C-alpha positions, 0 to 999 in steps of 0.5 A, a space after each residue: 846484536 845479542 838477545 838478552 833472553 839467550 845471553 845467559 845460556 850455554 851451548 856446546 856444539 858438537 863438531 869442528 868442521 865447517 857446519 859445526 863452526 858456522 853453527 857456532 858463529 851464529 849462535 855466538 852473534 845470537 847471544 849465547 855462550 858457546 863452547 866448541 868440542 872437536 876430536 881432531 887436533 884442529 878444525 876442518 880436518 874431516 869432510 871439510 878438508 879437500 871436499 869440491 870447494 863448490 858453493 853451488 846454491 842454484 845448481 842442486 841436484 839430489 842423488 835420489 831421482 827417478 832412474 837412478 837405481 838403474 843408473 847406480 847398477 851401471 855405474 857399479 859395473 863401469 871401471 871408472 864409474 862414480 859409485 861403488 857399493 860394499 854391502 855390510 851386516 849393518 841394518 842402518 845401511 839396509 835402512 838407508 837404502 830403503 829410504 833412498 830407493 823410496 825417494 828415487 822418483 820425479 815428484 820426490 826429487 822435485 820436492 827436495 829441489 825446491 827445499 834446496 833451492 830455498 836453502 840455497 838462497 838463504 846460504 847465499 845471503 848468509 854467507 854475505 852477511 858473514 863477509 862483512 867480518 871474515 873477508 872472502 880473500 881469506 878463503 880463496 872465494 871467487 865468483 866463478 859461475 858454474 858450467 854443467 857440461 853434458 855428453 849425452 843428448 838426451 840428458 841434455 835435451 831434458 834438462 833444457 826442457 826443465 822450466 827456468 821460472 827465474 831466468 837464471 841459466 844460460 843454455 850453451 851449445 859446444 861452441 858457445 861453451 869454448 867460448 865462455 871457457 877455452 879450457 874445454 876446447 879439447 873436450 867440446 867435440 864430445 859434448 851436447 851442450 852445457 848450462 851456465 849458471 852465474 853467481 856460483 862460487 868456488 872457495 877453499 873450504 879448509 881455509 874458511 874453516 881456519 879462518 871462522 875459527 880464529 873469529 870464533 876463538 876471539 868472540 866475547 861470548 866464546 868459552 873455549 874449545 875442547 879437543 875431545 871425543 864425544 862418546 855419549 850424550 846422557 839422558 836424565 829426565 827427558 833432557 840432555 844431562 850432559 856429554 861423556 867425553 874422553 876429557 871427562 863430563 861437559 855440561 851446558 843448557 843446550 847441545 847442538 849435534 853437528 859432527 858429520 858423519 859421527 852424529 849418527 852414532 852420538 845420537 844412538 846414545 840417545 836413542 835417536 836414529 838419524 837416517 844418515 849414511 856416509 857417501 864416501 867421496 874423493 878428490 885431487 888437488 893438483 898445482 897449477 903451472 904457468 903453462 897450464 890451462 885450468 878452467 876459470 869456470 867451475 865445472 861439472 861432468 855430468 855424466 862422469 859425475 866429476 867437478 873441476 874447480 880452480 881454488 887459488 893456484 890449485 885444481 880440485 878435481 872431486 867425484 864419487 859417492 861410495 857405500 862402503 861403510 865408515 872406511 875412510 882409507 884412500 882407495 888407490 884404484 879410486 884415485 887411479 880412476 879419478 886420475 885417469 878421468 881427469 886426465 882424459 877431460 882436462 888434460 892440460 890443466 894441472 900438474 896431476 903427477 904432483 895432486 894431493 889425494 884425499 878421501 872423506 865421508 859425507 853424511 848424506 840422508 835418503 832425499 838429500 836434504 840436511 836435518 835441522 832443528 829440534 829433536 825429542 829432547 828440548 835441549 838437544 839441536 840437529 844441524 846434520 846430514 848435508 851430504 856433498 853440500 856442507 859448504 854451500 849450506 853451512 852458513 844457511 843452516 846455521 842461521 836457521 838453527 839460531 832462529 829455531 833456537 829462539 823460538 823465531 819464525 824462519 825465512 823458509 820453509 822447513 818441509 824436509 828439513 826436520 827430523 821425521 822419526 
C-alpha cells in the first residue's frame, strides 16, 4: 500500500540490473514515483546476465577470512586456480586490497557472516512476498537445496566443527552424498564429505530481471525507463541537484545508486569514495541432453570454488574471482580452465562442447557485505556492493532501502551494511 508521505516524491534509480530493478519495485510499492535509468539496451545485461543462479540464503561464506591471503597466493600459482591478480596503477585497487587484508581474520569473518545470515533470511521472505505478483515459474525458480562438497578432510572437519544453532544443515559422508545426489557418484571417491542445506534455491537471474521489469513498467507510479549513460551526479547546496546523462539532464527528489561496479565512478563525481572493487567471474551455460546426468541439487565444489546449478534445461557452471580491474573481455584461457574443471568434476552432466561462455564484474566490498542506505547527501541513497550475492540479496536490500528512505526502523541490524567513510 502506498505511503501518503511518499506518493508525490520522484525517485531516479540508476541501474537496471537485479538490484536496481528490485529497488525500483519496492520503492514503487512503498508509494514513490520511480524512473529507472540503464545504459544498456535492455535490463539485466551486466552481472545479472549469466551469474551462478544460486539463491544462497543460509550458506554465506565471505571471501575475507583467516588464511585467505596465503591461499590466494597458492590459487594464483595453480593453472586452474580460482583467482588471478593483475596489479594496476590505480590507488583504488590497493586501497581495496589493504582493507580486504584487514578483514582477513576469524573475528571479522564471523561478524560479516552473522550480518549476511540476517540479510539472507530477510531476502528469502522478501522473495516470497514478491512471488505473490511475480510467479516463480517465470524465471525457472526451484527449491533445489545446496550441497557443498569437500575434498580435504581438514577443511571438512573444520566446517563440521562449527556450531549449527538452527539445525538446518545435514552432514553427509561420500556415500550419503551419492544417495542424495547420484550425479556425484564418480566424484565421491575424491570427497571427504559434504554439507547439505535444504531451502536454498536456484533460478535464472536474467529471466528474473526481464519478468520484474515488466511489472515495474506496468506499475501505476512508474514514470519511465531512460536508456542513457549517467556521467555525473551534480551537487548543489549540499544535495544532489540532478544527473548529467548521455540523454541530457534528469532531476528528481531522490536518487538511488544501484549500478553495480559503475556505482564507484559515479559516486566519485559527488566526492564519495565507495569501497568497491570488481571481482571478475566466469560462467558456462551448457545444454542438458536427454542422456546427461546433471545434478538436481545445487552443488559447490569447496576447494575448486566452482558451483554447478541446473537452471531449466541448462547447467550453469560458475567460478573465479579475478582482480583484473574493469576488464570485461572473456579470457579464453579462463574459459578453458572452467571447461577442464567441469569435465573433470561432472563429466556426464551436460553438453560442454556447446556451452555459452560469459564473464562479468561483481561489485565487491572488502568485508563481503553490501552497502545500503544514506550518504552525506540527504537525497542520495545506496544499494551497492553485493559481490557474488546480488541475486540472493536483491529483494532483501531493496526492502531495507525502502524502509530507510521512509525513516522506518528496519527488521534487521544495519551493522556492516552502511557507508562508513
